[in-house]
C-alpha positions, 0 to 999 in steps of 0.5 A, a space after each residue: 159777655 155776661 154780668 153777675 146777675 146772669 143778664 147778657 151784655 153784648 160785646 158792642 155794649 161792653 166795648 162802649 161802656 169800657 170806652 166810657 169808663 176809660 174816658 172818665 178815668 182819663 178826664 179825672 187824671 187830667 183834672 188831678 194834673 191840673 190841680 197840681 199844676 195850679 198849685 205850683 203856679 199859685 205858690 210860685 215866685 210870680 203869680 198871674 191873676 186876672 183881676 177885676 177892673 172898675 172900668 178902663 177905656 180901650 183906646 185902640 178902638 176909639 173912633 172905629 166905625 160901628 163902635 160907640 164905646 169899649 171898656 175892659 173889665 179885667 186885667 191880667 196882673 203878674 204879682 211878685 208878692 202875695 199873702 198866703 191866704 190869697 194864694 190859698 183862695 186862688 188855688 181853691 178857685 181852680 181846685 174845687 171844681 177840678 175835685 168835683 170833676 174827679 168825683 163825677 168821673 169816679 162815679 162814671 167809671 164805677 157806673 160803667 163797670 157796674 153796667 158791664 157786670 150787670 149790677 147797675 142798681 147796687 145799694 151804694 150807687 144812688 148814695 155815690 151819685 148823690 155825693 157827686 151832686 153835692 161835690 159839683 154844687 159845692 165845687 162850682 159855687 164855692 170855687 167861684 166864691 174863693 176866687 172872689 175872696 182871694 182877689 178882694 184880699 189882694 186889692 185890700 192889701 194893695 189898697 192899704 199901701 196905695 188908696 188909689 188902687 181902689 179906683 183901679 180894681 174892684 174891691 169885691 167882684 164875682 160873676 156868678 155862674 149857676 151852671 154847677 147848681 143845675 148840674 147838681 140838681 140833674 145828678 140828684 135826680 139821677 140818684 133818686 132814679 137809681 134809688 127807685 130802680 133799686 127798690 123796684 129790683 128788690 121788689 121784683 126779686 122778692 116776687 120771683 
């Protein structure tokens, strides 16, 4: 197997790259299906939401040897009525990271195909990977924020009718996961590496 640049690509490498590219497409499709499924669930007649609880004792563990105390911080609550704004925030909580996954899978597929063709350091590759890095950071971080805002909207709506709700649910709670930020930095570094490789390739071709 030979790429467009004339550099040979072994059958084993071609098979491996094709397998990776196919896997990336499969993951991307699964993420898209998850977004669609999440939309149907969020905008359904009944919506199950994991709500932050201000703290409740787990009575079933009281008196168990070796356990000093046990509290729950979240509860799965099924709502029959939710505002449109809260529904959209809850949808974005899952959709934004999924869309970032789709973007990364698209880049992985394109990179695999480019390697098979022997054109890994094409001009737009570094830009595309940089965009994927931004998607990962934005999707991961803003997805968590949207989820926290959506739950806060639910608590605020319930609390306006029954102030005791504020003693049960946290008004605003977010367990910030910085992993998307780290993955974004890693992808940005890879984008810079591809940009450097492209310049080196261009300089080498100029010398030949």
